[in-house]
C-alpha positions, 0 to 999 in steps of 0.5 A, spaced: 705 229 173 704 234 168 705 242 169 696 242 168 695 237 175 700 239 180 695 247 178 689 244 179 693 240 186 694 247 188 688 252 187 685 249 193 690 252 197 690 257 193 683 259 195 683 257 202 689 262 202 686 267 198 678 266 201 678 262 207 670 265 208 669 263 202 672 256 202 669 254 210 662 256 207 664 252 201 666 246 205 659 247 209 656 246 203 660 240 202 658 237 208 651 239 208 649 237 200 653 229 202 648 229 208 642 231 204 644 226 198 645 221 204 638 220 207 635 222 200 628 225 203 629 226 196 626 220 194 621 218 198 618 224 198 618 226 206 622 234 205 616 237 204 612 235 209 608 238 214 610 246 217 615 247 211 610 244 206 605 249 209 611 253 207 611 251 200 604 251 198 604 257 196 608 255 190 603 248 187 598 252 188 598 259 184 604 257 179 600 249 177 593 250 179 592 257 179 588 256 186 590 260 191 583 259 195 585 251 195 579 248 192 583 244 187 585 238 194 580 234 195 584 230 200 581 231 208 586 235 212 594 234 212 593 228 209 600 225 207 603 232 210 602 235 204 596 240 204 595 243 211 591 249 211 586 252 216 579 255 216 578 262 214 571 266 214 566 263 210 569 256 209 575 259 205 582 255 206 588 260 209 595 258 208 598 257 216 605 259 213 606 267 211 609 266 204 616 268 204 620 262 204 616 261 199 618 267 195 625 265 197 624 257 194 622 260 187 627 260 183 628 253 184 621 251 184 622 254 177 629 249 176 624 243 179 620 245 174 624 245 168 628 238 170 620 235 171 619 236 164 626 235 161 627 229 165 620 225 165 618 226 173 609 227 174 608 235 175 606 235 180 610 239 185 610 234 189 616 229 186 623 228 188 625 232 184 621 239 187 624 235 194 631 235 191 630 242 190 626 244 195 632 241 200 638 245 195 633 252 196 636 251 203 642 249 203 644 255 198 641 260 203 644 256 208 651 257 205 650 264 203 647 267 209 655 264 213 659 267 208 655 274 210 655 274 217 663 273 214 663 278 211 660 283 217 664 279 221 670 281 218 670 288 219 670 288 226 675 282 228 680 280 225 680 274 220 681 266 225 676 268 230 671 269 225 673 264 221 672 259 227 666 263 229 662 261 222 664 253 223 663 254 231 656 256 227 656 251 221 659 246 224 656 245 232 649 248 231 643 245 229 643 250 224 647 244 221 641 240 221 636 246 219 641 246 214 642 240 211 635 236 213 630 239 215 632 245 211 625 247 207 624 250 214 623 257 216 630 258 219 636 258 215 633 263 211 631 267 217 640 267 219 640 268 211 636 276 211 638 277 216 646 277 214 644 280 209 641 285 212 647 286 217 652 286 213 647 291 207 645 296 214 653 297 214 653 298 206 648 304 208 653 307 212 657 309 207 653 309 201 652 318 201 650 319 194 646 312 191 640 309 194 642 302 192 642 299 199 637 304 202 632 299 197 636 292 197 635 293 206 627 295 205 626 289 201 631 285 205 626 287 211 619 286 208 623 278 206 624 278 214 618 279 216 615 276 210 619 268 212 617 270 219 612 275 222 616 275 229 622 278 226 620 284 225 622 285 233 629 284 230 629 289 225 630 294 230 636 292 234 639 290 227 640 297 225 642 300 231 648 295 232 650 296 226 651 304 228 653 302 234 659 297 231 661 304 226 660 308 232 655 313 229 648 317 230 643 314 228 638 320 228 643 324 225 645 319 219 636 318 220 636 326 218 642 326 213 637 321 209 631 321 210 628 320 204 632 314 202 630 311 208 622 313 207 623 309 199 627 304 204 620 303 208 618 304 201 621 297 199 620 294 206 612 294 205 613 292 196 615 285 199 610 284 204 603 286 200 603 278 197 601 276 202 596 281 205 594 282 197 593 273 199 590 274 205 584 278 201 584 275 195 582 269 200 579 271 206 576 278 204 579 281 208 586 285 209 588 281 216 587 274 217 591 270 224 591 263 219 594 261 227 587 262 229 587 259 237 595 258 238 598 264 242 603 267 247 602 267 253 607 272 255 605 272 263 608 264 262 616 264 259 618 258 259 626 261 259 629 256 264 627 250 258 628 254 252 635 255 254 636 249 259 632 244 259 632 238 257 626 237 253 630 243 246 634 247 252 638 252 246 645 250 252 643 243 252 644 240 245 647 247 243 653 247 249 657 251 243 654 258 246 655 255 253 661 261 250 655 266 249 656 268 257 663 270 258 662 273 250 657 278 252 662 280 257 668 282 252 663 285 247 661 290 252 668 292 253 670 292 248 664 295 244 659 298 250 654 299 245 655 294 241 654 289 247 648 293 250 643 293 242 646 285 242 644 283 250 637 287 248 635 284 241 637 276 244 632 278 252 627 280 247 627 275 242 629 270 247 623 271 252 618 273 245 619 265 244 619 262 250 612 265 250 609 260 244 604 257 247 608 251 244 615 254 247 619 247 245 616 248 236 614 241 236 618 236 233 625 239 233 632 238 234 633 243 239 631 250 239 629 252 232 626 258 233 632 262 236 636 259 229 633 266 227 637 271 233 644 267 231 647 273 227 646 278 232 649 273 238 655 271 233 658 279 235 659 276 243 662 270 241 667 272 236 668 278 241 671 270 246 674 267 241 678 275 237 680 275 246 682 267 248 686 266 241 690 273 243 690 271 249 696 265 249 697 258 246 694 255 251 687 258 250 687 258 244 689 249 244 683 250 249 678 253 245 679 249 239 679 242 243 673 245 246 669 248 240 671 241 236 668 237 242 662 241 241 662 240 234 664 232 235 658 232 240 653 235 235 654 231 229 653 225 235 646 227 236 645 229 230 645 221 228 642 220 234 635 225 231 635 222 224 635 214 227 629 216 233 635 215 239 633 223 242 625 224 241 622 229 237 620 232 243 620 228 250 625 228 251 628 229 259 633 229 263 632 221 264 632 220 257 637 225 255 643 222 259 640 215 258 641 215 250 647 220 252 652 218 245 649 210 244 645 208 240 639 206 244 633 208 244 631 210 251 626 206 254 619 209 253 617 210 260 622 215 259 618 218 255 615 223 257 611 228 250 607 235 252 600 235 253 598 238 245 591 240 247 593 243 255 598 247 253 596 250 246 590 253 252 595 254 256 593 249 261 600 244 261 607 249 258 611 245 262 
Protein backbone atom coordinates (compact mmCIF):
# COMPACT_ATOMS: atom_id res chain seq x y z
CA UNK A 1 0.00 0.00 0.00
CA UNK A 2 1.38 3.45 -0.88
CA UNK A 3 2.70 5.52 1.99
CA UNK A 4 0.21 8.35 1.47
CA UNK A 5 -2.68 5.86 1.68
CA UNK A 6 -1.46 4.62 5.05
CA UNK A 7 -1.22 8.18 6.30
CA UNK A 8 -4.79 8.99 5.18
CA UNK A 9 -6.12 5.89 6.95
CA UNK A 10 -4.34 6.79 10.18
CA UNK A 11 -5.52 10.41 10.26
CA UNK A 12 -8.97 9.63 11.75
CA UNK A 13 -7.30 7.50 14.45
CA UNK A 14 -4.92 10.36 15.26
CA UNK A 15 -7.87 12.75 15.52
CA UNK A 16 -9.68 10.41 17.93
CA UNK A 17 -6.55 10.09 20.03
CA UNK A 18 -5.53 13.75 20.11
CA UNK A 19 -8.95 15.44 19.99
CA UNK A 20 -11.57 12.96 21.19
CA UNK A 21 -14.26 15.57 21.86
CA UNK A 22 -13.82 16.97 18.36
CA UNK A 23 -13.99 13.46 16.91
CA UNK A 24 -17.18 12.65 18.86
CA UNK A 25 -18.85 15.88 17.77
CA UNK A 26 -17.89 15.18 14.16
CA UNK A 27 -19.56 11.76 14.43
CA UNK A 28 -22.66 13.51 15.80
CA UNK A 29 -22.64 16.07 12.97
CA UNK A 30 -22.24 13.34 10.34
CA UNK A 31 -25.09 11.32 11.88
CA UNK A 32 -27.36 14.40 11.93
CA UNK A 33 -26.47 15.25 8.35
CA UNK A 34 -27.18 11.68 7.25
CA UNK A 35 -30.61 11.73 8.95
CA UNK A 36 -31.36 15.22 7.65
CA UNK A 37 -30.52 14.41 4.03
CA UNK A 38 -32.31 11.05 4.11
CA UNK A 39 -35.54 12.51 5.46
CA UNK A 40 -35.13 15.34 2.94
CA UNK A 41 -37.81 17.64 4.37
CA UNK A 42 -36.06 20.48 2.59
CA UNK A 43 -36.88 18.99 -0.82
CA UNK A 44 -40.59 19.03 -0.01
CA UNK A 45 -40.35 22.55 1.44
CA UNK A 46 -41.55 20.98 4.70
CA UNK A 47 -38.74 22.09 7.02
CA UNK A 48 -39.43 25.81 7.49
CA UNK A 49 -43.06 25.50 8.57
CA UNK A 50 -45.15 26.32 11.63
CA UNK A 51 -42.98 27.50 14.56
CA UNK A 52 -39.84 27.21 12.44
CA UNK A 53 -41.35 29.58 9.88
CA UNK A 54 -42.17 32.07 12.61
CA UNK A 55 -38.55 32.15 13.76
CA UNK A 56 -37.30 32.41 10.20
CA UNK A 57 -39.79 34.90 8.71
CA UNK A 58 -37.66 37.92 9.67
CA UNK A 59 -35.04 36.95 7.08
CA UNK A 60 -37.08 36.93 3.84
CA UNK A 61 -39.17 39.84 5.08
CA UNK A 62 -36.11 42.02 5.77
CA UNK A 63 -33.58 40.94 3.16
CA UNK A 64 -35.81 40.04 0.20
CA UNK A 65 -38.87 42.24 0.60
CA UNK A 66 -37.61 45.06 2.85
CA UNK A 67 -41.02 44.83 4.49
CA UNK A 68 -41.06 43.83 8.15
CA UNK A 69 -44.68 44.96 8.31
CA UNK A 70 -45.47 41.95 6.08
CA UNK A 71 -47.66 44.00 3.74
CA UNK A 72 -46.30 41.91 0.85
CA UNK A 73 -48.13 38.83 2.14
CA UNK A 74 -51.51 38.37 0.49
CA UNK A 75 -52.21 34.81 1.60
CA UNK A 76 -54.45 34.09 4.60
CA UNK A 77 -52.69 33.71 7.93
CA UNK A 78 -50.92 30.35 8.18
CA UNK A 79 -51.55 29.22 4.60
CA UNK A 80 -49.04 26.56 3.62
CA UNK A 81 -47.38 26.81 7.01
CA UNK A 82 -45.15 29.63 5.68
CA UNK A 83 -46.74 32.85 6.85
CA UNK A 84 -47.75 32.97 10.46
CA UNK A 85 -48.26 36.28 12.20
CA UNK A 86 -50.38 37.83 14.93
CA UNK A 87 -52.69 40.84 14.65
CA UNK A 88 -51.20 43.93 16.26
CA UNK A 89 -52.39 47.48 16.99
CA UNK A 90 -54.03 49.27 14.09
CA UNK A 91 -54.29 46.17 11.95
CA UNK A 92 -50.53 45.57 11.94
CA UNK A 93 -49.06 42.11 11.39
CA UNK A 94 -46.57 41.02 14.05
CA UNK A 95 -44.22 38.05 13.89
CA UNK A 96 -44.96 36.02 16.98
CA UNK A 97 -41.45 34.72 17.73
CA UNK A 98 -38.50 36.92 18.66
CA UNK A 99 -35.67 37.47 16.19
CA UNK A 100 -32.77 35.65 17.90
CA UNK A 101 -32.98 32.46 15.85
CA UNK A 102 -33.15 34.49 12.63
CA UNK A 103 -30.02 36.40 13.67
CA UNK A 104 -28.12 33.13 14.10
CA UNK A 105 -29.57 31.70 10.88
CA UNK A 106 -28.69 34.79 8.83
CA UNK A 107 -25.21 33.61 7.63
CA UNK A 108 -26.79 30.42 6.31
CA UNK A 109 -29.61 32.43 4.73
CA UNK A 110 -26.94 34.44 2.92
CA UNK A 111 -25.27 31.27 1.64
CA UNK A 112 -28.66 29.94 0.52
CA UNK A 113 -29.49 33.13 -1.35
CA UNK A 114 -26.12 33.11 -3.10
CA UNK A 115 -26.57 29.44 -4.02
CA UNK A 116 -30.06 30.13 -5.34
CA UNK A 117 -28.66 32.66 -7.80
CA UNK A 118 -25.70 30.48 -8.75
CA UNK A 119 -27.59 27.24 -9.31
CA UNK A 120 -30.93 28.43 -10.63
CA UNK A 121 -33.20 27.95 -7.59
CA UNK A 122 -36.06 30.37 -7.09
CA UNK A 123 -34.62 33.13 -4.81
CA UNK A 124 -37.83 33.59 -2.81
CA UNK A 125 -36.59 32.58 0.65
CA UNK A 126 -38.63 29.36 0.71
CA UNK A 127 -37.36 27.15 -2.11
CA UNK A 128 -35.51 23.91 -1.22
CA UNK A 129 -32.06 25.52 -1.19
CA UNK A 130 -33.14 27.85 1.66
CA UNK A 131 -34.68 24.96 3.54
CA UNK A 132 -31.46 22.95 3.08
CA UNK A 133 -29.17 25.66 4.44
CA UNK A 134 -31.44 26.40 7.41
CA UNK A 135 -31.26 22.69 8.23
CA UNK A 136 -27.47 22.87 8.03
CA UNK A 137 -27.62 25.87 10.35
CA UNK A 138 -29.34 23.78 13.02
CA UNK A 139 -26.79 20.96 12.66
CA UNK A 140 -23.90 23.43 12.85
CA UNK A 141 -25.06 25.13 16.05
CA UNK A 142 -26.12 21.85 17.65
CA UNK A 143 -22.66 20.36 17.02
CA UNK A 144 -20.83 23.49 18.16
CA UNK A 145 -22.94 23.56 21.32
CA UNK A 146 -21.90 20.00 22.19
CA UNK A 147 -18.25 20.86 21.52
CA UNK A 148 -18.30 23.94 23.76
CA UNK A 149 -20.11 22.06 26.50
CA UNK A 150 -17.51 19.30 26.32
CA UNK A 151 -14.69 21.85 26.62
CA UNK A 152 -16.38 23.43 29.64
CA UNK A 153 -16.95 20.10 31.42
CA UNK A 154 -13.38 19.03 30.72
CA UNK A 155 -12.18 21.82 33.00
CA UNK A 156 -13.72 20.03 36.00
CA UNK A 157 -13.99 16.34 35.10
CA UNK A 158 -11.80 13.70 33.38
CA UNK A 159 -12.14 12.91 29.70
CA UNK A 160 -14.07 9.61 29.80
CA UNK A 161 -17.10 10.85 31.80
CA UNK A 162 -17.18 14.01 29.68
CA UNK A 163 -17.23 11.98 26.47
CA UNK A 164 -20.00 9.75 27.84
CA UNK A 165 -22.02 12.81 28.84
CA UNK A 166 -21.69 14.44 25.42
CA UNK A 167 -22.52 11.15 23.69
CA UNK A 168 -25.56 10.60 25.91
CA UNK A 169 -26.97 14.07 25.23
CA UNK A 170 -26.24 13.81 21.53
CA UNK A 171 -27.45 10.27 20.88
CA UNK A 172 -29.78 9.29 23.75
CA UNK A 173 -32.02 12.37 24.18
CA UNK A 174 -34.42 14.27 21.95
CA UNK A 175 -31.59 16.73 21.33
CA UNK A 176 -30.77 14.43 18.41
CA UNK A 177 -34.24 14.84 16.92
CA UNK A 178 -34.13 18.64 17.11
CA UNK A 179 -30.60 18.66 15.69
CA UNK A 180 -31.29 16.38 12.73
CA UNK A 181 -34.98 16.73 11.88
CA UNK A 182 -36.88 19.79 13.15
CA UNK A 183 -33.64 21.74 13.39
CA UNK A 184 -35.22 25.09 12.64
CA UNK A 185 -36.68 25.18 16.15
CA UNK A 186 -35.08 27.36 18.80
CA UNK A 187 -33.92 24.65 21.20
CA UNK A 188 -30.57 23.69 19.69
CA UNK A 189 -29.78 27.40 19.32
CA UNK A 190 -30.52 27.94 23.02
CA UNK A 191 -28.42 24.90 23.90
CA UNK A 192 -25.52 26.30 21.86
CA UNK A 193 -25.78 29.75 23.44
CA UNK A 194 -25.96 28.49 27.02
CA UNK A 195 -23.03 26.13 26.42
CA UNK A 196 -21.08 29.03 24.89
CA UNK A 197 -21.99 31.22 27.86
CA UNK A 198 -20.74 28.62 30.37
CA UNK A 199 -17.51 28.40 28.39
CA UNK A 200 -17.09 32.17 28.16
CA UNK A 201 -17.99 32.99 31.78
CA UNK A 202 -15.20 30.66 32.83
CA UNK A 203 -12.89 32.68 30.56
CA UNK A 204 -14.05 35.78 32.45
CA UNK A 205 -12.78 34.27 35.69
CA UNK A 206 -9.23 34.35 34.36
CA UNK A 207 -9.41 37.54 32.29
CA UNK A 208 -7.40 40.07 34.25
CA UNK A 209 -6.86 42.71 31.61
CA UNK A 210 -8.96 42.04 28.50
CA UNK A 211 -12.55 43.20 28.15
CA UNK A 212 -13.18 40.91 25.15
CA UNK A 213 -14.51 37.92 27.16
CA UNK A 214 -16.93 40.25 28.97
CA UNK A 215 -18.21 41.72 25.70
CA UNK A 216 -18.64 38.26 24.16
CA UNK A 217 -20.43 36.98 27.28
CA UNK A 218 -22.73 40.01 27.14
CA UNK A 219 -23.54 39.45 23.47
CA UNK A 220 -24.26 35.77 24.12
CA UNK A 221 -26.53 36.73 27.04
CA UNK A 222 -28.46 39.10 24.80
CA UNK A 223 -28.87 36.39 22.18
CA UNK A 224 -30.08 33.91 24.83
CA UNK A 225 -32.99 36.26 25.54
CA UNK A 226 -33.53 37.14 21.87
CA UNK A 227 -33.78 33.46 20.93
CA UNK A 228 -36.17 32.48 23.72
CA UNK A 229 -37.14 35.20 26.24
CA UNK A 230 -38.05 32.74 29.02
CA UNK A 231 -34.39 31.72 29.15
CA UNK A 232 -33.58 34.97 30.91
CA UNK A 233 -34.31 32.87 34.01
CA UNK A 234 -31.18 30.84 33.37
CA UNK A 235 -28.70 33.70 32.94
CA UNK A 236 -27.98 34.44 36.63
CA UNK A 237 -27.69 30.72 37.34
CA UNK A 238 -25.08 30.30 34.59
CA UNK A 239 -22.88 32.98 36.13
CA UNK A 240 -23.39 31.68 39.68
CA UNK A 241 -22.71 28.12 38.53
CA UNK A 242 -19.30 28.99 37.10
CA UNK A 243 -18.40 30.95 40.24
CA UNK A 244 -19.41 27.94 42.34
CA UNK A 245 -17.35 25.62 40.14
CA UNK A 246 -14.32 27.89 40.54
CA UNK A 247 -14.93 28.40 44.29
CA UNK A 248 -14.88 32.17 43.83
CA UNK A 249 -17.08 34.87 45.30
CA UNK A 250 -19.31 36.52 42.68
CA UNK A 251 -19.59 39.68 44.78
CA UNK A 252 -15.83 40.09 45.06
CA UNK A 253 -15.34 39.51 41.35
CA UNK A 254 -18.12 41.93 40.45
CA UNK A 255 -16.65 44.59 42.73
CA UNK A 256 -13.23 44.21 41.12
CA UNK A 257 -14.62 44.30 37.56
CA UNK A 258 -17.64 46.58 37.84
CA UNK A 259 -16.74 48.55 34.69
CA UNK A 260 -16.32 45.36 32.66
CA UNK A 261 -19.66 44.01 33.90
CA UNK A 262 -21.24 47.30 32.86
CA UNK A 263 -19.86 46.73 29.36
CA UNK A 264 -21.22 43.19 29.48
CA UNK A 265 -24.71 44.53 30.19
CA UNK A 266 -24.42 47.13 27.41
CA UNK A 267 -23.36 44.44 24.93
CA UNK A 268 -26.34 42.30 25.95
CA UNK A 269 -28.79 45.15 25.56
CA UNK A 270 -27.30 46.02 22.16
CA UNK A 271 -28.21 42.53 20.89
CA UNK A 272 -31.80 43.04 22.09
CA UNK A 273 -32.28 46.41 20.40
CA UNK A 274 -33.25 44.96 16.99
CA UNK A 275 -36.27 43.31 18.59
CA UNK A 276 -37.43 46.52 20.27
CA UNK A 277 -36.88 48.52 17.09
CA UNK A 278 -38.91 45.91 15.23
CA UNK A 279 -41.86 46.28 17.63
CA UNK A 280 -41.63 50.09 17.41
CA UNK A 281 -41.52 50.03 13.61
CA UNK A 282 -44.42 47.62 13.18
CA UNK A 283 -46.75 48.44 16.10
CA UNK A 284 -45.70 51.90 17.22
CA UNK A 285 -44.88 50.47 20.65
CA UNK A 286 -41.46 49.65 22.06
CA UNK A 287 -42.80 46.34 23.30
CA UNK A 288 -45.68 44.19 22.14
CA UNK A 289 -46.72 40.84 23.60
CA UNK A 290 -47.08 38.90 20.36
CA UNK A 291 -48.44 35.77 22.04
CA UNK A 292 -51.66 37.74 22.66
CA UNK A 293 -53.95 35.37 24.61
CA UNK A 294 -51.32 32.71 25.43
CA UNK A 295 -50.02 32.77 29.01
CA UNK A 296 -48.68 30.93 32.03
CA UNK A 297 -50.91 29.45 34.73
CA UNK A 298 -48.56 29.61 37.69
CA UNK A 299 -51.09 28.15 40.11
CA UNK A 300 -51.49 25.00 38.01
CA UNK A 301 -48.04 23.59 37.23
CA UNK A 302 -48.05 20.32 35.32
CA UNK A 303 -44.86 18.99 36.89
CA UNK A 304 -45.79 15.31 36.81
CA UNK A 305 -46.97 15.51 33.20
CA UNK A 306 -43.84 17.38 32.13
CA UNK A 307 -41.45 14.96 33.84
CA UNK A 308 -43.07 11.52 33.69
CA UNK A 309 -46.32 11.88 31.73
CA UNK A 310 -46.83 9.65 28.71
CA UNK A 311 -47.84 12.53 26.45
CA UNK A 312 -44.43 14.26 26.46
CA UNK A 313 -42.70 13.38 29.75
CA UNK A 314 -38.98 14.17 29.83
CA UNK A 315 -38.01 10.92 31.53
CA UNK A 316 -40.41 8.80 29.48
CA UNK A 317 -38.90 9.80 26.13
CA UNK A 318 -35.34 10.36 27.43
CA UNK A 319 -34.92 7.63 30.09
CA UNK A 320 -31.15 8.15 30.15
CA UNK A 321 -31.92 11.29 32.17
CA UNK A 322 -33.04 9.15 35.10
CA UNK A 323 -29.33 9.23 35.91
CA UNK A 324 -29.79 12.86 36.92
CA UNK A 325 -31.51 11.79 40.14
CA UNK A 326 -28.48 10.08 41.74
CA UNK A 327 -26.29 12.52 39.81
CA UNK A 328 -27.47 15.47 41.89
CA UNK A 329 -26.51 13.70 45.12
CA UNK A 330 -23.08 12.83 43.73
CA UNK A 331 -22.56 16.39 42.48
CA UNK A 332 -23.49 17.67 45.95
CA UNK A 333 -20.77 15.53 47.50
CA UNK A 334 -18.34 16.82 44.86
CA UNK A 335 -19.25 20.53 45.12
CA UNK A 336 -22.29 21.46 47.19
CA UNK A 337 -22.57 24.99 45.80
CA UNK A 338 -22.44 23.77 42.22
CA UNK A 339 -25.15 21.23 42.99
CA UNK A 340 -27.28 23.81 44.80
CA UNK A 341 -27.13 26.33 41.95
CA UNK A 342 -27.82 23.65 39.32
CA UNK A 343 -30.71 22.25 41.36
CA UNK A 344 -32.27 25.67 41.85
CA UNK A 345 -31.90 26.51 38.15
CA UNK A 346 -33.47 23.21 37.07
CA UNK A 347 -36.31 23.50 39.61
CA UNK A 348 -37.22 27.07 38.65
CA UNK A 349 -37.01 26.36 34.94
CA UNK A 350 -39.02 23.14 35.04
CA UNK A 351 -41.67 24.85 37.17
CA UNK A 352 -42.05 27.77 34.76
CA UNK A 353 -42.07 25.50 31.70
CA UNK A 354 -44.77 23.34 33.30
CA UNK A 355 -47.01 26.38 33.87
CA UNK A 356 -47.32 27.34 30.20
CA UNK A 357 -50.87 26.89 28.93
CA UNK A 358 -49.64 24.39 26.33
CA UNK A 359 -47.37 22.47 28.70
CA UNK A 360 -46.92 19.67 26.08
CA UNK A 361 -45.64 22.28 23.60
CA UNK A 362 -47.74 21.24 20.65
CA UNK A 363 -46.68 18.60 18.17
CA UNK A 364 -43.24 17.60 19.41
CA UNK A 365 -41.00 14.68 20.23
CA UNK A 366 -40.60 14.45 23.98
CA UNK A 367 -40.37 17.50 26.25
CA UNK A 368 -38.58 19.77 23.79
CA UNK A 369 -38.80 22.85 26.00
CA UNK A 370 -36.33 21.36 28.49
CA UNK A 371 -33.57 20.87 25.90
CA UNK A 372 -32.59 24.47 26.66
CA UNK A 373 -31.52 23.55 30.19
CA UNK A 374 -29.50 20.46 29.20
CA UNK A 375 -26.15 22.33 29.45
CA UNK A 376 -26.77 22.89 33.15
CA UNK A 377 -28.14 19.39 33.70
CA UNK A 378 -24.97 17.98 32.17
CA UNK A 379 -23.16 18.68 35.46
CA UNK A 380 -24.99 16.15 37.66
CA UNK A 381 -24.90 13.74 34.74
CA UNK A 382 -21.13 13.99 34.28
CA UNK A 383 -20.63 13.77 38.04
CA UNK A 384 -22.48 10.44 38.09
CA UNK A 385 -20.51 9.18 35.09
CA UNK A 386 -17.25 10.15 36.80
CA UNK A 387 -18.12 8.35 40.04
CA UNK A 388 -19.47 5.27 38.26
CA UNK A 389 -16.51 4.87 35.89
CA UNK A 390 -14.13 5.17 38.84
CA UNK A 391 -16.10 2.58 40.86
CA UNK A 392 -14.78 -0.39 38.88
CA UNK A 393 -15.45 -2.51 35.83
CA UNK A 394 -18.86 -3.85 36.90
CA UNK A 395 -20.40 -0.43 37.52
CA UNK A 396 -18.65 1.07 34.50
CA UNK A 397 -19.92 -1.62 32.15
CA UNK A 398 -23.42 -1.38 33.62
CA UNK A 399 -23.38 2.35 32.87
CA UNK A 400 -22.21 1.77 29.31
CA UNK A 401 -24.92 -0.83 28.73
CA UNK A 402 -27.66 1.40 30.18
CA UNK A 403 -26.71 4.48 28.14
CA UNK A 404 -26.35 2.36 24.98
CA UNK A 405 -29.82 0.86 25.48
CA UNK A 406 -31.25 4.34 26.03
CA UNK A 407 -29.61 5.52 22.82
CA UNK A 408 -31.04 2.55 20.91
CA UNK A 409 -34.51 3.25 22.32
CA UNK A 410 -34.19 6.90 21.33
CA UNK A 411 -33.37 5.97 17.73
CA UNK A 412 -36.32 3.56 17.61
CA UNK A 413 -38.69 6.21 18.95
CA UNK A 414 -37.18 8.78 16.57
CA UNK A 415 -38.23 6.45 13.74
CA UNK A 416 -41.65 5.90 15.32
CA UNK A 417 -42.31 9.61 15.70
CA UNK A 418 -41.29 10.50 12.15
CA UNK A 419 -43.51 7.67 10.85
CA UNK A 420 -46.54 8.75 12.95
CA UNK A 421 -46.39 5.64 15.15
CA UNK A 422 -45.83 7.86 18.17
CA UNK A 423 -48.58 10.47 17.89
CA UNK A 424 -47.51 14.09 17.82
CA UNK A 425 -49.68 15.21 20.77
CA UNK A 426 -52.13 12.43 21.70
CA UNK A 427 -50.01 9.85 23.52
CA UNK A 428 -51.04 8.29 26.83
CA UNK A 429 -50.12 5.20 28.82
CA UNK A 430 -52.26 2.84 26.75
CA UNK A 431 -51.05 4.18 23.40
CA UNK A 432 -47.41 4.31 24.52
CA UNK A 433 -47.21 0.67 25.54
CA UNK A 434 -49.22 -0.44 22.52
CA UNK A 435 -46.61 1.00 20.13
CA UNK A 436 -43.54 0.38 22.31
CA UNK A 437 -40.76 -0.99 20.05
CA UNK A 438 -43.41 -1.65 17.42
CA UNK A 439 -44.06 -0.57 13.83
CA UNK A 440 -47.83 -0.67 14.35
CA UNK A 441 -49.84 2.51 14.75
CA UNK A 442 -52.08 2.67 17.82
CA UNK A 443 -55.84 2.45 17.17
CA UNK A 444 -57.57 5.80 16.92
CA UNK A 445 -59.50 5.19 20.13
CA UNK A 446 -56.21 5.00 22.04
CA UNK A 447 -55.19 8.53 21.00
CA UNK A 448 -56.41 11.44 23.11
CA UNK A 449 -55.29 14.82 21.80
CA UNK A 450 -55.66 17.82 24.13
CA UNK A 451 -58.32 20.46 23.68
CA UNK A 452 -56.28 23.51 22.67
CA UNK A 453 -59.18 25.96 22.88
CA UNK A 454 -59.89 25.03 26.48
CA UNK A 455 -56.22 24.76 27.44
CA UNK A 456 -55.41 28.31 26.36
CA UNK A 457 -58.12 29.47 28.78
CA UNK A 458 -56.80 27.26 31.56
CA UNK A 459 -59.94 25.14 31.56
CA UNK A 460 -58.47 21.81 30.41
CA UNK A 461 -54.72 21.67 30.92
CA UNK A 462 -54.40 17.99 31.86
